[in-house]
C-alpha positions in Angstrom: 90.1 -79.5 52.8 93.8 -79.5 53.0 96.3 -78.9 50.4 97.3 -82.1 48.5 100.7 -82.6 47.3 101.1 -82.6 43.5 103.2 -85.7 42.5 106.4 -84.9 40.7 106.3 -85.7 36.9 109.8 -85.6 35.5 110.7 -84.4 32.2 112.6 -87.1 30.2 114.1 -87.0 26.9 114.8 -90.1 24.9 117.1 -89.9 21.9 116.7 -93.0 19.9 118.0 -94.7 17.0 115.8 -94.8 13.9 116.3 -98.4 12.9 116.1 -100.3 16.2 115.2 -98.4 19.3 112.6 -96.2 17.7 111.1 -99.4 16.0 111.0 -100.8 19.6 109.2 -97.8 20.9 106.7 -98.0 18.0 106.1 -101.7 18.7 105.4 -100.9 22.4 102.8 -98.2 21.4 101.2 -100.7 18.9 101.1 -103.4 21.4 99.8 -101.1 24.1 102.6 -101.8 26.5 102.4 -99.2 29.4 105.3 -97.0 30.0 105.4 -93.4 31.5 103.8 -90.8 29.2 106.1 -87.9 30.2 109.1 -89.2 28.0 109.5 -87.4 24.7 111.5 -89.2 22.0 113.8 -87.6 19.5 114.6 -89.8 16.6 118.1 -89.9 15.1 119.3 -92.1 12.2 122.0 -93.6 14.5 122.9 -93.3 18.2 126.4 -92.4 17.1 124.8 -89.1 15.8 124.0 -88.1 19.4 126.4 -85.3 20.5 127.5 -84.2 24.0 125.7 -81.1 23.3 122.5 -82.7 23.0 122.9 -84.4 26.3 123.9 -81.2 28.2 121.5 -78.8 26.5 118.7 -81.2 27.4 119.7 -80.8 31.0 120.3 -77.2 30.8 116.8 -76.8 29.3 115.1 -78.6 32.1 115.2 -82.4 31.4 115.4 -84.4 34.7 116.7 -87.4 32.9 118.1 -88.3 29.4 118.0 -91.8 27.7 119.9 -92.8 24.6 118.8 -95.9 22.8 120.6 -97.6 20.0 121.0 -100.9 18.2 122.6 -103.9 20.0 126.5 -104.0 19.5 127.4 -105.5 16.1 123.8 -104.9 14.8 124.4 -101.3 13.7 122.8 -100.5 10.4 126.0 -98.5 9.4 129.5 -99.7 8.8 130.7 -97.1 11.2 129.0 -99.0 14.1 128.0 -95.7 15.7 126.7 -97.4 18.8 130.1 -97.8 20.0 130.8 -94.2 19.5 127.6 -93.4 21.6 128.7 -95.8 24.4 132.2 -93.9 24.7 130.6 -90.5 24.6 127.9 -91.5 27.2 130.7 -92.6 29.6 132.6 -89.3 29.3 129.1 -87.5 29.8 128.5 -89.5 33.0 131.9 -88.6 34.4 131.2 -84.9 33.6 127.9 -85.1 35.3 129.6 -86.5 38.4 132.3 -83.9 38.3 129.6 -81.1 38.3 127.6 -82.7 41.0 124.9 -84.3 39.2 123.8 -87.9 39.6 125.3 -89.7 36.5 122.4 -92.2 36.7 120.2 -89.5 35.1 121.9 -90.3 31.9 121.3 -93.9 30.6 122.1 -95.8 27.5 120.5 -99.1 26.5 120.3 -101.3 23.4 116.8 -102.0 22.0 115.9 -103.9 18.7 112.9 -103.1 16.7 111.3 -106.3 18.0 111.8 -105.6 21.6 108.7 -103.4 22.4 108.3 -105.0 25.9 112.0 -104.4 26.7 111.6 -100.8 25.7 108.4 -100.2 27.8 110.2 -102.0 30.7 113.3 -99.7 30.4 111.2 -96.6 30.3 109.1 -97.6 33.3 112.2 -98.4 35.3 113.9 -95.2 34.4 110.9 -93.1 35.0 110.4 -94.5 38.5 114.1 -93.9 39.3 113.8 -90.3 38.3 110.7 -89.8 40.0 112.5 -91.0 43.2 115.3 -88.6 42.7 113.1 -85.7 42.0 113.7 -82.6 39.9 117.2 -82.2 38.5 119.4 -80.7 41.3 117.1 -81.4 44.2 118.6 -84.7 45.2 121.9 -83.3 44.4 121.5 -80.2 46.7 122.3 -77.8 44.0 120.5 -74.6 43.6 118.8 -73.9 40.3 121.1 -70.8 39.3 124.2 -72.7 40.3 123.3 -75.8 38.2 122.5 -73.7 35.3 125.9 -72.0 35.6 127.8 -75.4 35.8 125.7 -77.0 32.8 126.4 -73.8 30.7 130.1 -74.0 31.5 130.1 -77.5 30.4 128.4 -76.6 27.0 130.9 -73.9 26.3 133.8 -76.3 26.8 132.4 -79.2 24.7 134.3 -78.4 21.5 137.6 -78.3 23.6 136.6 -81.6 25.4 135.8 -83.3 22.1 139.2 -82.1 20.6 141.2 -83.2 23.7 139.6 -86.7 24.1 139.1 -87.4 20.3 141.3 -90.5 20.4 139.4 -92.0 23.4 136.0 -91.1 22.0 137.0 -93.2 18.9 137.7 -96.3 21.2 136.2 -99.5 20.0 135.9 -102.7 21.9 133.5 -105.7 21.7 133.6 -105.8 25.6 131.3 -103.3 26.9 132.9 -103.5 30.4 135.9 -101.9 29.0 134.1 -98.6 28.5 133.0 -98.3 32.1 136.8 -97.4 33.0 137.6 -95.5 29.7 137.5 -92.2 31.5 138.5 -91.4 35.0 137.3 -88.9 37.6 140.9 -87.3 37.7 141.1 -87.1 34.0 137.8 -85.1 33.8 138.8 -82.9 36.7 142.0 -82.0 34.9 140.1 -81.2 31.7 138.3 -78.3 33.5 141.2 -77.3 35.7 143.6 -77.0 32.8 141.1 -75.6 30.2 143.1 -72.9 28.3 141.9 -69.4 27.7 143.2 -67.2 24.9 144.1 -63.5 25.1 145.0 -61.0 22.4 147.8 -58.7 23.5 146.7 -55.1 22.5 150.2 -54.1 22.3 150.8 -56.7 19.4 147.6 -56.8 17.7 147.5 -55.2 14.4 143.8 -55.5 13.6 144.4 -57.6 10.5 141.1 -59.6 11.3 142.7 -63.0 10.5 141.8 -64.5 13.9 138.3 -63.1 13.9 137.6 -64.7 10.4 138.9 -68.0 11.6 137.0 -68.1 14.9 134.4 -70.7 14.5 132.3 -69.3 17.4 132.3 -65.6 16.5 133.9 -64.9 19.9 136.4 -62.3 18.6 135.1 -58.6 18.4 136.9 -56.1 16.3 137.1 -54.6 12.8 140.1 -53.9 10.5 142.6 -51.4 12.3 141.1 -52.1 15.6 142.5 -54.1 18.5 140.6 -57.5 18.5 139.2 -58.7 21.8 138.0 -62.3 22.6 134.7 -62.7 24.4 135.8 -65.3 27.0 131.9 -66.2 27.4 131.7 -67.3 23.8 135.2 -68.8 23.4 135.1 -72.5 22.9 138.9 -73.0 23.5 139.6 -74.4 20.2 142.8 -72.6 19.7 142.0 -71.4 16.1 142.9 -67.8 16.9 146.3 -68.8 18.1 147.0 -71.0 15.0 145.7 -68.1 12.7 147.5 -65.1 14.2 150.5 -64.2 11.9 153.8 -65.3 13.5 155.3 -62.0 12.9 152.7 -60.4 15.2 152.4 -63.1 17.9 149.4 -61.3 19.4 147.4 -64.4 20.8 148.6 -66.1 24.0 147.3 -69.3 25.6 146.7 -69.1 29.3 146.2 -72.1 31.5 144.8 -71.9 35.0 145.3 -68.3 35.5 143.0 -65.0 35.1 142.6 -63.4 31.7 143.2 -59.6 31.5 140.0 -57.7 30.7 139.8 -56.7 27.1 140.6 -53.1 25.8 137.5 -50.9 26.0 135.8 -50.3 22.7 136.8 -46.6 22.8 140.5 -47.4 22.9 140.6 -50.1 20.2 141.3 -47.8 17.1 144.6 -48.7 15.4 144.1 -46.7 12.3 147.4 -44.6 12.6 149.4 -47.6 13.7 148.1 -49.9 10.9 148.9 -47.2 8.3 152.5 -47.0 9.6 152.7 -50.8 9.4 151.3 -50.8 5.9 153.9 -48.4 4.8 156.5 -50.8 6.2 155.0 -53.7 4.3 153.8 -55.6 7.2 150.1 -55.2 6.4 148.3 -54.9 3.1 147.1 -51.5 2.2 143.3 -51.0 1.7 
């Protein structure tokens, strides 16, 4: 008996609005409308609560496709009309997927009301068949598993920087959905990654005051009082908090764009106890 080929069953994640799309999914189940069993639903109160990290972490954790479902435009149950926020965010995510070489059609957004069970089932069936045809994430794109994981992890690290840089466009509102398709350009996304800054602490200027380490939201700065601080570039989210926090009289933090970052000082050479005591005596640092 010859070997039989096992049919590919994609792993799909659906992130759906509690009030409308989840109701549509529930109606589809109650009505016994058929759709692929391999989609897993995650319910959120509003599609506007879906974050870029949810999308890219899903892909990084093995999802072959991601679906976001929300209320129809102007039918959002919240005055914030979060579905417009979701639409802008999805357009940016699709451009980023395209930039890293992943088929942007693997990410889909649709509007489904609580009374549209058959519509939900049809969308899921169509999306499931599309992803089945493409195969596992990375296969149709010709990207190796290790390389794909590296690209996705890079995106996840840059998400805080991307959201900060594109915050105005991510708040864009228009009743015309066609305007969202051109909200972000490929060149714009390419420059985001090309010009992403890095931050470096100059060991010759650092006084080990811990101000930057306390302000870092990612815990990316290593060092204790009276030691040179070092930024872990793998953990850094490019928010610039360290640059803003470093006392101007020290000016130890530097922003670097498009160039290599010098390696940090080895832990054995970070001690600044003697230097810090001298500075404290001069009144530049608090004693104790």
